[in-house]
Structures are given as structure tokens and as C-alpha cells.
C-alpha positions as CSV (number, residue, x, y, z in Angstrom):
1,M,175.1,113.2,33.9
2,K,174.9,110.0,36.0
3,R,176.1,111.8,39.1
4,T,173.4,114.5,38.6
5,S,170.8,111.8,38.3
6,K,171.9,110.2,41.5
7,R,171.8,113.5,43.3
8,V,168.2,114.1,42.0
9,I,167.1,110.6,43.1
10,A,168.7,111.2,46.5
11,F,167.0,114.5,46.8
12,F,163.6,113.0,46.1
13,L,164.2,110.2,48.6
14,I,165.0,112.7,51.3
15,L,161.9,114.7,50.4
16,V,159.6,111.6,50.6
17,L,161.1,110.7,54.0
18,M,160.5,114.2,55.4
19,L,156.9,114.2,54.1
20,S,156.2,110.8,55.7
21,L,157.6,112.1,59.1
22,C,155.4,115.2,58.9
23,A,152.3,113.0,58.2
24,C,153.1,110.8,61.3
25,A,153.5,113.9,63.4
26,Q,150.2,115.3,62.2
27,K,148.4,112.0,62.9
28,Q,149.9,111.8,66.4
29,Q,148.8,115.4,67.1
30,A,145.3,114.7,65.9
31,G,145.1,111.8,68.3
32,T,145.7,114.2,71.2
33,D,142.9,116.5,70.2
34,E,140.1,113.9,69.7
35,P,139.0,111.2,72.1
36,N,140.0,107.6,71.6
37,R,136.8,105.7,71.1
38,S,136.1,102.2,72.0
39,A,133.5,100.0,70.3
40,D,130.7,101.7,72.2
41,G,132.0,105.2,71.4
42,E,132.3,106.2,75.1
43,T,136.0,106.5,76.1
44,L,137.7,109.5,77.5
45,S,140.2,111.6,75.5
46,G,143.7,110.2,75.7
47,M,142.5,107.5,78.1
48,P,141.6,104.3,76.2
49,N,139.1,101.9,77.7
50,Q,137.8,104.4,80.3
51,K,134.1,105.3,79.9
52,L,132.5,108.7,80.2
53,P,131.0,109.6,83.6
54,E,127.4,108.6,83.8
55,K,126.1,112.2,83.9
56,L,127.8,112.9,80.5
57,R,126.3,109.8,78.9
58,P,123.2,110.4,76.7
59,G,120.0,110.0,78.7
60,A,121.8,109.6,82.1
61,G,120.2,112.6,83.6
62,G,122.8,115.3,82.9
63,S,121.6,118.9,83.0
64,D,121.8,119.2,79.2
65,M,119.8,116.1,78.5
66,Q,116.1,116.1,77.8
67,P,114.0,113.6,79.7
68,T,112.2,110.9,77.8
69,P,108.6,112.1,76.9
70,T,106.0,110.4,79.1
71,G,102.8,111.7,77.5
72,F,101.9,113.3,80.8
73,S,100.3,116.8,81.1
74,A,102.5,119.7,82.1
75,E,101.2,119.6,85.7
76,A,101.7,115.8,85.9
77,E,105.2,116.0,84.4
78,Q,106.2,118.7,86.9
79,S,105.0,116.6,89.9
80,L,107.1,113.6,88.5
81,V,110.2,115.7,88.1
82,W,109.7,117.1,91.7
83,L,109.3,113.6,93.1
84,R,112.5,112.4,91.4
85,E,114.4,115.4,92.8
86,R,113.0,114.7,96.2
87,M,114.2,111.1,96.3
88,A,117.6,111.6,94.6
89,F,119.8,110.2,97.3
90,P,123.1,108.4,96.4
91,Q,121.7,104.9,97.0
92,T,118.1,105.3,95.9
93,M,117.1,103.4,92.8
94,F,113.3,103.8,92.9
95,G,110.4,105.3,94.8
96,A,107.3,103.4,95.8
97,A,104.0,104.4,97.3
98,F,101.1,102.3,98.7
99,L,97.8,103.7,97.3
100,G,95.3,101.4,98.9
101,Y,93.3,98.2,98.3
102,T,91.0,97.8,95.3
103,G,88.5,95.0,94.8
104,E,87.1,93.2,91.8
105,A,84.0,95.4,92.0
106,S,85.9,98.5,91.0
107,D,85.1,97.8,87.3
108,G,88.5,99.3,86.3
109,D,87.9,102.6,88.1
110,W,90.4,101.6,90.8
111,L,91.8,105.1,91.3
112,S,88.5,106.2,92.8
113,E,89.1,103.7,95.6
114,T,92.6,104.9,96.4
115,D,94.1,107.7,98.4
116,Q,92.7,110.8,96.8
117,A,95.0,113.2,98.6
118,T,98.1,111.4,97.2
119,L,96.6,111.7,93.7
120,Q,96.2,115.5,94.3
121,K,99.9,115.8,95.3
122,Y,101.2,113.6,92.5
123,P,98.8,114.1,89.5
124,F,101.0,111.9,87.2
125,I,99.7,108.9,89.0
126,S,96.2,109.5,87.6
127,E,97.7,109.7,84.1
128,I,99.5,106.4,84.1
129,D,98.0,104.4,81.2
130,T,96.9,100.8,81.0
131,G,100.2,99.9,79.2
132,H,102.0,100.8,82.4
133,T,99.5,99.1,84.7
134,I,100.1,95.5,85.9
135,G,97.1,93.7,87.2
136,D,93.6,94.8,87.9
137,D,92.8,94.4,91.6
138,D,94.5,93.8,94.9
139,Y,96.9,96.0,96.9
140,L,97.9,98.9,94.6
141,Y,101.4,100.4,94.5
142,C,103.0,103.1,92.4
143,L,106.6,102.5,91.4
144,V,108.9,105.3,90.0
145,P,112.5,104.4,88.9
146,L,114.9,107.2,89.7
147,D,116.8,106.7,86.4
148,E,114.5,107.6,83.5
149,N,116.4,105.1,81.3
150,A,116.5,102.2,83.7
151,T,115.6,98.7,82.6
152,V,112.6,97.5,84.5
153,S,111.1,94.0,84.6
154,V,108.0,92.9,86.5
155,N,107.7,89.1,86.8
156,L,105.2,86.7,88.2
157,M,107.3,84.5,90.4
158,R,106.9,81.1,92.2
159,W,109.1,79.4,94.8
160,D,110.0,75.9,93.8
161,S,110.3,74.0,97.0
162,K,111.9,71.0,95.3
163,S,114.8,73.0,93.8
164,D,114.7,75.6,96.6
165,T,114.8,78.4,94.0
166,E,112.6,81.1,92.6
167,E,111.3,80.6,89.0
168,V,109.6,83.0,86.7
169,I,106.1,82.0,85.8
170,E,105.4,84.9,83.5
171,V,107.0,88.2,82.4
172,L,104.3,90.8,83.0
173,Y,106.2,93.9,81.9
174,R,109.6,94.8,80.6
175,S,111.0,98.1,79.4
176,E,114.3,99.9,78.9
177,V,112.6,103.2,79.9
178,G,112.1,104.0,83.6
179,D,108.5,105.1,83.3
180,P,106.2,105.2,86.4
181,L,104.2,102.0,86.9
182,L,101.0,101.0,88.7
183,I,101.4,97.5,90.2
184,F,98.7,95.3,91.8
185,A,100.3,92.8,94.1
186,A,99.4,90.7,97.2
187,G,99.5,92.6,100.5
188,G,99.4,91.8,104.1
189,D,102.0,90.2,106.4
190,D,101.5,86.8,104.7
191,A,101.8,88.0,101.1
192,Y,104.4,85.3,100.2
193,A,102.2,82.5,101.5
194,Y,100.5,82.6,98.2
195,L,101.6,80.2,95.3
196,S,102.8,83.2,93.3
197,Y,103.9,86.7,93.9
198,I,105.2,89.8,92.0
199,Q,108.8,90.6,91.7
200,V,110.3,93.9,90.3
201,Q,113.9,94.0,88.9
202,I,115.5,97.4,88.1
203,V,118.9,98.0,86.5
204,D,120.0,101.6,86.0
205,N,122.5,103.1,83.5
206,A,125.4,102.7,85.9
207,G,124.8,99.0,86.2
208,N,123.3,99.1,89.6
209,S,120.5,96.6,90.2
210,C,117.9,95.7,92.8
211,V,115.1,93.3,93.3
212,W,111.9,94.2,95.2
213,E,108.7,92.3,96.0
214,P,105.8,94.8,96.6
215,Q,104.3,94.1,100.0
216,F,102.3,96.0,102.6
217,Y,102.7,95.2,106.2
218,T,99.2,95.5,107.7
219,S,100.6,95.1,111.2
220,T,102.8,98.2,110.9
221,G,100.8,100.0,108.1
222,H,103.9,100.5,105.9
223,I,105.2,99.0,102.7
224,V,108.3,96.8,102.8
225,P,111.5,98.7,101.8
226,C,114.2,97.4,99.5
227,F,117.7,97.0,101.0
228,S,121.1,96.4,99.5
229,E,123.4,93.7,100.8
230,N,125.1,96.4,102.9
231,G,121.8,97.4,104.5
232,D,121.4,100.7,102.5
233,Y,117.9,101.8,101.5
234,L,117.5,101.4,97.8
235,S,113.8,102.5,97.8
236,F,112.2,105.8,98.7
237,D,108.8,105.5,100.3
238,F,106.6,108.4,99.2
239,T,103.4,107.1,100.6
240,E,101.4,109.8,102.4
241,Y,100.6,107.8,105.4
242,G,99.0,110.7,107.3
243,W,96.6,111.0,104.4
244,Q,95.3,107.5,104.6
245,G,91.5,107.5,105.3
246,V,91.3,111.2,105.2
247,P,88.0,112.7,103.8
248,S,88.4,113.3,100.1
249,E,87.3,117.0,100.4
250,L,90.5,117.6,102.5
251,A,92.7,116.2,99.7
252,P,93.3,119.6,97.9
253,W,94.2,121.3,101.1
254,L,96.8,118.6,102.0
255,A,98.2,118.8,98.4
256,D,98.6,122.6,98.9
257,G,100.8,122.2,102.0
258,W,98.2,122.4,104.7
259,S,98.9,120.1,107.7
260,G,98.0,119.1,111.2
261,V,98.7,121.3,114.2
262,Y,99.9,121.0,117.7
263,A,97.7,122.2,120.6
264,S,99.8,125.4,121.0
265,G,99.2,126.3,117.4
266,L,95.4,126.5,118.0
267,G,95.6,129.2,120.6
268,G,93.8,132.4,119.9
269,S,90.6,133.7,118.3
270,W,89.5,132.2,115.0
271,T,86.8,134.1,113.1
272,T,84.4,133.3,110.2
273,Q,81.1,134.4,108.7
274,A,78.2,132.1,108.0
275,A,74.4,132.0,107.9
276,A,73.0,131.5,111.4
277,W,71.1,128.3,111.9
278,D,67.5,128.3,110.7
279,T,67.9,131.8,109.3
280,D,69.3,133.5,106.1
281,R,71.0,136.2,108.2
282,I,74.8,136.4,108.1
283,A,76.5,136.2,111.5
284,N,80.1,136.7,112.8
285,Y,81.5,133.8,114.8
286,Y,84.4,133.8,117.2
287,L,86.0,130.5,118.3
288,W,88.5,130.9,121.1
289,F,91.0,128.1,121.9
290,F,92.9,128.4,125.2
291,P,95.7,125.8,125.4
292,E,96.5,124.6,128.9
293,D,98.9,121.7,128.0
294,E,100.0,119.8,124.9
295,M,96.8,117.9,124.8
296,G,94.2,120.6,124.9
297,G,92.5,123.2,127.1
298,T,89.3,125.3,127.3
299,V,87.3,126.7,124.4
300,E,84.6,129.4,123.9
301,L,82.4,130.2,121.0
302,Y,80.1,133.2,120.6
303,W,78.4,134.9,117.7
304,E,76.4,137.9,116.7
305,Y,74.5,139.0,113.6
306,E,76.4,141.1,111.1
307,G,75.6,144.7,111.5
308,A,74.3,144.2,115.1
309,D,73.7,147.3,117.2
310,P,77.0,148.3,118.7
311,S,75.4,149.4,121.9
312,K,74.1,145.9,122.5
313,T,76.0,144.3,125.3
314,T,75.0,140.6,124.9
315,W,75.7,138.0,122.2
316,E,73.2,135.9,120.4
317,E,74.8,132.8,121.8
318,V,77.7,132.0,124.2
319,W,79.2,128.5,124.3
320,S,81.9,127.3,126.7
321,G,83.7,124.0,127.3
322,F,86.8,122.0,126.7
323,W,88.8,120.5,123.9
324,T,91.5,117.9,123.4
325,T,93.6,117.2,120.3
326,T,95.3,114.3,118.6
327,S,98.1,116.0,116.7
328,V,99.1,114.5,113.3
329,M,101.6,116.6,111.4
330,D,101.5,114.8,108.0
331,G,97.7,114.7,107.9
332,P,94.8,116.4,109.7
333,S,94.8,116.7,113.5
334,Y,91.6,115.6,115.2
335,V,90.1,117.9,117.8
336,T,87.4,116.9,120.1
337,V,85.2,119.8,121.2
338,S,82.7,119.6,124.1
339,L,80.6,122.8,124.3
340,S,77.6,123.8,126.4
341,L,75.3,126.8,125.6
342,V,75.8,129.0,128.7
343,G,74.4,132.5,127.7
344,G,73.3,134.9,125.1
345,D,69.9,136.2,123.9
346,N,69.0,132.7,122.5
347,Y,69.7,131.0,125.8
348,G,66.5,129.5,127.2
349,V,64.5,130.2,124.0
350,T,66.3,128.4,121.3
351,D,65.0,125.2,119.7
352,G,68.6,124.1,119.0
353,P,70.9,122.0,121.0
354,Y,72.4,123.1,124.3
355,Y,75.3,120.7,124.3
356,I,77.7,119.6,121.5
357,S,80.4,117.0,121.7
358,E,82.2,116.0,118.5
359,T,85.5,115.3,116.9
360,Y,86.6,117.3,113.9
361,P,89.5,117.0,111.5
362,I,91.5,120.3,111.4
363,L,94.2,121.5,109.0
364,M,96.4,124.6,109.4
365,S,97.7,126.7,106.5
366,P,101.5,127.0,106.1
367,S,101.3,130.6,107.4
368,G,99.4,129.4,110.6
369,E,96.8,132.1,110.0
370,E,94.1,130.0,108.5
371,M,92.4,126.9,109.7
372,V,89.9,124.5,108.0
373,I,87.6,122.4,110.0
374,G,86.0,119.3,108.4
375,A,82.7,117.6,109.1
376,G,82.4,115.8,112.4
377,E,82.8,112.1,112.8
378,N,79.2,111.8,113.8
379,E,78.0,114.6,111.5
380,V,77.4,116.9,114.5
381,S,77.8,120.5,113.4
382,L,79.2,123.5,115.2
383,P,77.0,126.6,115.1
384,F,78.8,128.1,112.1
385,M,78.5,124.9,110.1
386,P,75.4,124.1,108.1
387,K,73.1,122.3,110.5
388,Y,72.2,119.2,108.5
389,D,74.9,119.1,105.8
390,A,78.2,119.9,107.5
391,Q,80.8,121.2,105.1
392,L,84.4,122.4,105.3
393,C,84.7,125.8,107.1
394,V,87.6,128.1,106.9
395,L,88.5,130.3,109.9
396,T,91.0,133.1,110.1
397,L,93.2,133.9,113.1
398,D,92.5,137.4,114.5
399,S,95.6,138.2,116.5
400,L,94.3,141.7,117.5
401,L,91.0,140.4,119.1
402,T,90.8,140.2,122.9
403,D,88.5,137.8,124.7
404,P,85.3,139.8,125.6
405,L,84.4,137.2,128.1
406,G,87.8,137.3,129.9
């Protein structure tokens, strides 16, 4: 009986030992199927103390992550997404644009004093609220962190000459969300001659950091970029410099992709319909540019009333002269046209001008088949423009038309 009891006890001891070994094996197997997690819950499977790649971290911009809501309209949000895609270079940490100078007399409506064409291209700028606006007058900048979850600080700084160091006077803004900001800061080449200045600090999710002082060089007409210690560009300048000072009525055309044109691109016959001067009758106008070099060439303009007698051999007016152009591809080109009235039924009997010399802004459509001419610098109109209230006129290229005067 005692021997049997000892056998039973031995059997149970062996059984317990086997069960404990199985439990250890199961625990070890489970450890290979699930990631080992550090205190922040972001370590890789089977690789303790190694963090997940940034694109797999929540809010780090991975394709399966939803961006932080900004409160923008759908159109504004789309323009912001497009801008971030445009400036997503390996070293870029933020984008910045110079919007212009606003004075104290703006009464808070400072966007009306800024570059309207840029606002058309990036509508999110107009929807940035007061909580994301630092200051109320001076040189105006728009700042867009590339990382939507970057930590951004905007501080009012002062240089302490005694300690030879910078010191923070006031924290103007701080957020752990990389929302777009509007920042008023000193401009000009002597911006830091002031007693205080604005400093922006950005730290992204990967731990990269940069410091930038908004400044606009009036001597070069560009904002100061932000460089790393290795000389890499950390900022992306999305200022539309070619749009600076452009008439506001051209802003929608620029935003839709219209641009300036080289002299060769103006060659050919451009047609439009408009009411003839001092009449209500519609006329057909033909504007011919003949490029002779990269700066310009000769030009002809003639017109006839719509539905004119086809057997008629003369035009109402015939103009001839020269043109030169200043080509600007990221904004309107400026074409100076000098025309003299040289023929037509109105020659010698018209009460209108016999000579026109004026400079006009010109934009070309992406297809190169449409052209818009803005009002002249001195408000002198071409015959197809309203005589006393010059407006934008759209002309279409007629590639099949041959010069009847040639």
C-alpha cells in the first residue's frame, strides 16, 4: 500500500512538471506572435526598445491615418493638402509665404491688402482664424508645418547684449498640432535692428527641429529661408512672387493656371467680339502679332461689323505698328503696343484717336489658345476694349486665319 502511494505521488509530480513545461512553452510562443511593448507602446515585434517607423505611428502622416480636422472648407482643405504634397521634400519642415505689408489702418481687414492671387490659389489662407493669427499689422507671412502633428511655438524674442544670448520676452503661440498660421513680423533688411523680433520653433514627430525668424529682404524681394547646420533648406517658399502687385482681377486667371508668355507664343491672329466704340453694334476684331525676335515685332489690328457685306473690300479700321514684351512666366507678361490708324472706312472721318501707345498685362491659357489682356497702365484702351472703362478682354487664337493685309 505504501509502495502504491509513492507511485501515485511520483506520477502526480511528473504530471505537474510536464504541465509547467507546456505552460512555459505556450508563453514563449505567445511572445513571438505579439510585439514586445515598451513604456510608450511603440516597439517592434521581437525587437525590444526599437520604435515603430514614423509612418506607422498614429498621426505621422501614413496613408491609413486621417488628418487632424482644421475646420476649413472642402476647397480650402484640398488646397492645404495639395501644398503639403508639393513641398514634401526629405529635409523640408515647413512652408512659408510672404503675403505683403499691412498697416494699422486696415481695421483688421488685412487680407484685403495682401496678394489676392495667392489667396485664390490657396483659399485656406483666407480661412485661418484669429486663434491662429499672431499680431495685427506689419509684414504678413503664412507658415504651414509639413507635419500635421508638429509642435509649433511662436515667441517674441530679444537679444541681451550683456549676456550675449537670446531671451524669450513672451510666448505668443504654442500648439502640438501643426496648423497653418498667419504671422505678422518685422520686415526689411534691418528687421533685427529692432529691440524685439519674432522667432518660430518647430519640432516634428521624428524629433527634427528648426528655428526660423520671419524676415523679408526688400533688397532682393524674397523672404529669408531656413537652413540646417549642413546647409540644407528646411523651409519651402511658396510665395507667388510673379503675382506681387498684379491687378486683383487677374487673380482668378493666375489661380487657374494661366501664366505669362514669351514673344514667340504671341505669334498669330487673335480674335474677339465686342461693341464698336461709340456704338451698340457688335464687331469682329483681329489682332495679329508678328514676332521678329525674342523681344517683340510688328502688330496689326483691323475690325469689321458683324454681318458685314461679304463683297465689301475694306475694313472699318486698320491699325499697324510695333510691340515689345517683358516676359514673366510666373505672372503676367507686359506687352507694350504702339499702333497708328493707317486705313479703313473710318480713316480721316473718325473722332477717335489715330495713335495708341500703351502697356498691357497679358496672360496665356495652359493650352496656348486663349489670351486675356488687362487694362493698360495708363488706362488707354485698344479698340476692342470699352473706351472709358477698360476691362479684361479674352481673345482666341485662330490658327486657320491668314493675314488679309499680307
